[in-house]
N, C-alpha and C positions, 0 to 999 in steps of 0.2 A: 410356463403356465402356473396354475394354482398348485399343482402337485409338487413342483420343484420348490416353490416357496414354503410349502408345508414341510417338506423334507429338511430344508435349510433350518427352519424354526425348530423342528424336532431335534436336530443335531445340536443346536445351541442349547436347548433346554436340557438335553441329555448330558452335555458337558458341564453345565452349571450344577445339575443334580449330583453328578459324579464328584465334582469339587466339594460340594457341601457334605456329601457322604464321607469323603476322605477326611475332611476336617473333623466331623463328628467321630469317626472311627479313631483318629489319632487322639482325640480328647479322651475317649472311652478307655483306650489302652493306657494312656498316661495315668488316668485315675485308678485303674486296676493295679498298676505297678506301685502306686503310692501306698496302697493298703498294706 
C-alpha cells in the first residue's frame, strides 16, 4: 500500500542525504587539515 511506498522512498532519501553529508564532511575535514 501507500505506507510501504512511503517507507521505501524515505529510505532512499535518507541514503542519499547520508551520502551527501559524508561528502560534505570529508570536504570540511580536508579543508581544516589544509589550514
